Rosetta silent file (secondary structure, phi, psi, omega in degrees, C-alpha in Angstrom):
SEQUENCE: MKIKKITKVDEKISNFIFNLRNKDYVRKNSLKNSKITIKNHKVWIKNFLKKNNILYIITIREVPIGYVRLELERKIYNASWALIKKFHGKGYAKKILDYTTQKKHYKYKALIKKRNIASIKIAIHAKFKFKMSKNNVIYLYKN
SCORE:     score description
SCORE:     0.000 S_00000001
   1 L     0.000  135.892  174.481    5.823   -4.287   25.595 S_00000001
   2 E  -124.513  143.696  170.553    8.391   -6.740   24.223 S_00000001
   3 E  -113.238  123.564 -173.540    8.861   -8.058   20.763 S_00000001
   4 E  -119.436  123.790  173.008   10.391  -11.578   20.512 S_00000001
   5 E   -79.285  127.137 -171.623   11.594  -13.126   17.356 S_00000001
   6 L   -95.352  116.180  175.220   10.449  -16.786   17.497 S_00000001
   7 L  -100.634  -23.919  172.939   12.906  -19.347   16.240 S_00000001
   8 L  -140.109  128.699 -174.729   11.341  -22.417   17.674 S_00000001
   9 L   -94.260  126.005  177.404    7.646  -22.628   18.482 S_00000001
  10 L   -95.132 -175.595 -174.692    6.648  -24.288   21.688 S_00000001
  11 H   -70.582  -30.619 -178.758    3.077  -25.570   22.490 S_00000001
  12 H   -70.969  -45.238 -178.115    2.109  -22.347   24.466 S_00000001
  13 H   -65.849  -47.660 -172.692    2.994  -20.033   21.500 S_00000001
  14 H   -63.172  -40.869 -179.738    1.311  -22.401   18.987 S_00000001
  15 H   -69.930  -37.307  176.263   -1.930  -22.458   20.995 S_00000001
  16 H   -57.725  -48.825 -179.486   -1.845  -18.691   21.366 S_00000001
  17 H   -60.243  -46.033  176.463   -1.431  -18.167   17.682 S_00000001
  18 H   -56.661  -52.052 -177.914   -4.133  -20.742   16.922 S_00000001
  19 H   -67.976  -39.393  172.070   -6.641  -19.297   19.332 S_00000001
  20 H   -59.414  -47.577  178.291   -6.011  -15.727   18.285 S_00000001
  21 H   -50.599  -41.263 -174.248   -6.185  -16.668   14.572 S_00000001
  22 L   -93.937    9.684  173.856   -9.578  -18.221   15.070 S_00000001
  23 L   -69.810  148.285 -179.835  -11.196  -15.366   16.977 S_00000001
  24 H   -58.920  -46.885  178.778  -14.209  -13.898   15.093 S_00000001
  25 H   -69.065  -24.280  171.528  -12.725  -10.350   14.926 S_00000001
  26 H   -72.610  -47.795 -174.104   -9.476  -11.590   13.625 S_00000001
  27 H   -68.499  -31.130 -178.254  -11.120  -13.950   10.935 S_00000001
  28 H   -65.013  -30.787  178.671  -13.516  -11.105    9.859 S_00000001
  29 L  -103.403    6.312  179.476  -10.519   -9.018    8.621 S_00000001
  30 L   -88.914  144.621 -179.005   -8.437  -11.858    7.358 S_00000001
  31 L   -66.452  -33.840  179.225   -8.346  -12.634    3.603 S_00000001
  32 L  -111.068  102.817 -169.773   -8.912  -16.384    4.394 S_00000001
  33 L  -103.344   11.789 -179.595  -11.690  -15.994    7.079 S_00000001
  34 L   -84.982  159.763  176.577  -12.664  -19.634    7.660 S_00000001
  35 L   -65.297  144.744  177.652  -11.894  -21.297   10.955 S_00000001
  36 L   -97.391  140.593  175.097   -8.621  -23.233   11.076 S_00000001
  37 L   -85.642  153.805  178.578   -8.554  -26.738   12.450 S_00000001
  38 H   -58.855  -34.490 -176.961   -5.927  -27.667   15.062 S_00000001
  39 H   -68.217  -46.053  168.633   -4.669  -30.381   12.800 S_00000001
  40 H   -52.680  -41.685 -170.631   -4.083  -27.862    9.942 S_00000001
  41 H   -69.414  -42.691 -178.437   -2.707  -25.361   12.251 S_00000001
  42 H   -61.135  -43.373  179.292   -0.038  -27.871   13.639 S_00000001
  43 H   -66.757  -41.860  175.920    1.108  -28.800   10.182 S_00000001
  44 H   -63.146  -43.019 -177.613    1.348  -25.169    9.187 S_00000001
  45 H   -71.298  -33.183  178.405    3.193  -24.053   12.232 S_00000001
  46 H   -63.815  -34.609 -178.360    5.689  -26.925   11.987 S_00000001
  47 H   -93.838  -14.077 -169.928    6.512  -25.887    8.459 S_00000001
  48 H   -64.463  -47.951 -179.488    6.370  -22.138    8.806 S_00000001
  49 L   -90.909   -4.281  166.692    9.702  -21.480   10.366 S_00000001
  50 L   -62.775  -35.011 -179.342   11.438  -24.188    8.318 S_00000001
  51 L   -86.810  177.332  178.759   11.249  -21.807    5.360 S_00000001
  52 L   -79.351   44.227 -179.751   12.712  -18.246    5.596 S_00000001
  53 L   -89.246  159.295 -176.614    9.613  -17.013    7.253 S_00000001
  54 E  -130.610  140.874 -177.290    9.738  -14.868   10.401 S_00000001
  55 E  -129.718  124.177  175.536    7.396  -14.954   13.394 S_00000001
  56 E  -113.356  142.464  177.824    7.285  -12.295   16.114 S_00000001
  57 E  -117.612  134.983  179.644    5.310  -12.666   19.334 S_00000001
  58 E  -103.387  124.557 -175.110    4.355   -9.476   21.161 S_00000001
  59 E  -121.651  155.806  170.534    4.253   -9.747   25.019 S_00000001
  60 E  -130.958  119.721 -174.680    3.345   -7.471   27.941 S_00000001
  61 L    48.734   46.771 -175.791    4.865   -8.789   31.174 S_00000001
  62 L    69.475    1.949 -177.384    5.622  -12.045   29.527 S_00000001
  63 E  -102.958  124.603 -174.389    1.958  -12.598   28.418 S_00000001
  64 E   -67.718  138.438  176.143    1.569  -12.891   24.645 S_00000001
  65 E  -125.109   -9.205  179.551   -0.874  -10.177   23.218 S_00000001
  66 E   175.536  179.354 -179.036   -0.357  -10.535   19.494 S_00000001
  67 E  -145.745  161.419  172.430    1.870  -11.618   16.568 S_00000001
  68 E  -130.675  123.821 -178.968    3.437  -10.430   13.389 S_00000001
  69 E  -110.330  131.589  170.457    3.962  -13.062   10.677 S_00000001
  70 E  -123.805  111.745 -175.299    6.364  -12.320    7.696 S_00000001
  71 E  -103.780  118.453 -175.340    5.914  -15.066    5.100 S_00000001
  72 E   -74.951  128.025  172.964    8.448  -15.055    2.339 S_00000001
  73 E  -145.261  119.566 -176.658    7.062  -15.406   -1.269 S_00000001
  74 L    52.159   48.266 -177.822    9.031  -14.557   -4.351 S_00000001
  75 L    70.995    5.345  179.124   11.538  -12.401   -2.457 S_00000001
  76 E  -119.065  126.427  171.353    8.832  -10.341   -0.782 S_00000001
  77 E   -80.425  116.255  170.198    7.724  -10.803    2.827 S_00000001
  78 E   -78.649  117.659  177.489    3.940  -10.851    3.186 S_00000001
  79 E   -89.330  142.724  172.446    3.047   -9.226    6.474 S_00000001
  80 E  -145.955  153.680 -178.901    0.218  -10.085    8.575 S_00000001
  81 E  -156.816  162.748 -179.811   -0.563   -9.380   12.194 S_00000001
  82 E  -154.894  154.550  178.272   -3.269   -9.769   14.945 S_00000001
  83 E  -140.240  144.484  174.486   -3.635   -8.427   18.474 S_00000001
  84 L   -61.818  139.302 -169.848   -5.911   -9.487   21.201 S_00000001
  85 H   -54.674  -32.580  176.505   -8.924   -7.112   21.102 S_00000001
  86 H   -68.806  -11.206  176.774   -8.350   -5.313   24.349 S_00000001
  87 H  -100.697   -0.643  172.561   -5.116   -4.062   23.077 S_00000001
  88 L   -63.025  147.795  171.821   -6.565   -2.544   19.803 S_00000001
  89 L    73.302   14.845  177.653   -6.352    1.256   19.372 S_00000001
  90 L  -104.603    3.083  178.569   -3.401    1.632   21.778 S_00000001
  91 L    93.883  -10.230 -176.053   -0.640    2.070   19.183 S_00000001
  92 H   -59.475  -46.697  176.929    0.823   -1.342   19.717 S_00000001
  93 H   -65.301  -31.632  177.830    0.288   -2.627   16.071 S_00000001
  94 H   -68.946  -46.463 -177.771    1.733    0.544   14.567 S_00000001
  95 H   -67.233  -39.717 -173.727    5.005    0.197   16.633 S_00000001
  96 H   -66.985  -49.426 -177.297    5.242   -3.578   16.065 S_00000001
  97 H   -64.524  -45.965  179.640    4.716   -3.497   12.266 S_00000001
  98 H   -54.813  -51.564 -175.724    7.108   -0.594   11.910 S_00000001
  99 H   -65.217  -40.003 -175.764    9.789   -2.320   13.946 S_00000001
 100 H   -82.145   -1.118  178.788    9.459   -5.798   12.309 S_00000001
 101 L  -125.267   30.667 -176.363    9.527   -4.424    8.774 S_00000001
 102 L   -92.475   -8.492  179.446   12.437   -1.934    9.034 S_00000001
 103 L   -71.219  109.724  177.496   15.240   -3.963    7.289 S_00000001
 104 L   -53.262  -33.782 -174.602   15.982   -1.987    4.125 S_00000001
 105 L   -86.722   11.901  178.630   17.277   -4.843    2.139 S_00000001
 106 L  -119.474  158.831  175.414   14.035   -6.832    2.345 S_00000001
 107 E  -114.903  143.652 -174.596   10.749   -5.939    0.650 S_00000001
 108 E  -133.724  143.817 -177.164    7.391   -6.244    2.367 S_00000001
 109 E  -130.909  141.899 -178.576    3.847   -6.403    1.213 S_00000001
 110 E  -129.489  120.425  174.776    0.479   -6.098    3.115 S_00000001
 111 E  -104.859  114.891 -175.493   -2.829   -7.273    1.553 S_00000001
 112 E  -125.460  134.822  178.921   -5.644   -5.702    3.511 S_00000001
 113 E   -61.800  135.287 -176.887   -9.354   -5.850    2.984 S_00000001
 114 L   -49.525  -37.637 -174.948  -10.750   -2.317    1.880 S_00000001
 115 L   -82.674   -6.117 -178.334  -13.034   -2.163    4.841 S_00000001
 116 L   -86.257   61.617 -169.263  -10.321   -2.885    7.284 S_00000001
 117 H   -52.562  -45.656 -176.203   -9.599    0.874    7.902 S_00000001
 118 H   -54.873  -51.991  179.570   -7.574    0.209   11.135 S_00000001
 119 H   -67.094  -27.533  175.898   -5.116   -2.091    9.533 S_00000001
 120 H   -64.626  -44.137 -174.020   -4.648    0.141    6.472 S_00000001
 121 H   -67.307  -36.516 -178.856   -3.836    3.046    8.860 S_00000001
 122 H   -62.704  -53.574  179.941   -1.279    0.741   10.790 S_00000001
 123 H   -54.421  -46.832 -178.121    0.393   -0.209    7.462 S_00000001
 124 H   -61.274  -40.972 -179.883    0.626    3.306    6.295 S_00000001
 125 H   -67.628  -28.898  171.978    2.071    4.467    9.642 S_00000001
 126 L   -84.737   19.368  167.013    4.757    1.728    9.290 S_00000001
 127 L    87.259    8.631  176.342    5.681    3.318    5.965 S_00000001
 128 L   -66.150  146.545  174.459    3.793    0.946    3.623 S_00000001
 129 E  -113.895  143.332  179.204    2.774    2.646    0.364 S_00000001
 130 E   -73.405  140.745 -179.599   -0.384    2.006   -1.576 S_00000001
 131 E  -116.008  -48.987  178.600    0.183    0.251   -4.875 S_00000001
 132 E  -166.845  172.527  178.390   -3.169   -0.777   -6.061 S_00000001
 133 E  -130.239  136.676 -178.498   -6.678   -2.033   -5.118 S_00000001
 134 E  -151.964  132.129  179.619   -8.187   -5.175   -6.563 S_00000001
 135 L    45.709   52.428  176.966  -11.282   -7.360   -5.599 S_00000001
 136 L    61.157   20.228  175.766  -11.780   -5.429   -2.332 S_00000001
 137 E  -123.104  127.767  179.372   -8.203   -5.826   -1.355 S_00000001
 138 E   -87.496  126.382  172.306   -5.693   -2.950   -0.839 S_00000001
 139 E  -103.792  118.782  176.159   -2.010   -3.766   -1.795 S_00000001
 140 E  -118.868  141.777 -178.629    0.614   -1.939    0.141 S_00000001
 141 E  -127.894  160.785  177.697    4.386   -2.238   -0.143 S_00000001
 142 E  -139.370  137.212  172.208    7.326   -1.166    1.744 S_00000001
 143 L    78.443    0.000    0.000   11.054   -0.778    0.580 S_00000001
């Protein structure tokens, strides 16, 4: 497994993120669970890296299997992640989230649906701490 920080998104990476984000099992656990149009995705991805946001792609043998997004909002990086379903439960997400949120001089936040037990466990493993629960969403912070 390799974790690659993306500084410029090519069409292959863009399509991978678009397709994974629109999978039913990913949308079910997302706070915004509606399907994303390709038009909106292209606008979003074009602007995402222009800001101080960070995008990591996870690969196995050069084939993308997931991503971690760190979106800067008011000096805190909002962390979100997704993996192709066949790689769930193998420990990849725990390692990736811990690795991508280890810089001590940054603060990180993860907003996770209460029923998404797997992602809550992943965040706790990556040293995120519970702060509060509101409207069926768990707020976890790191650093």
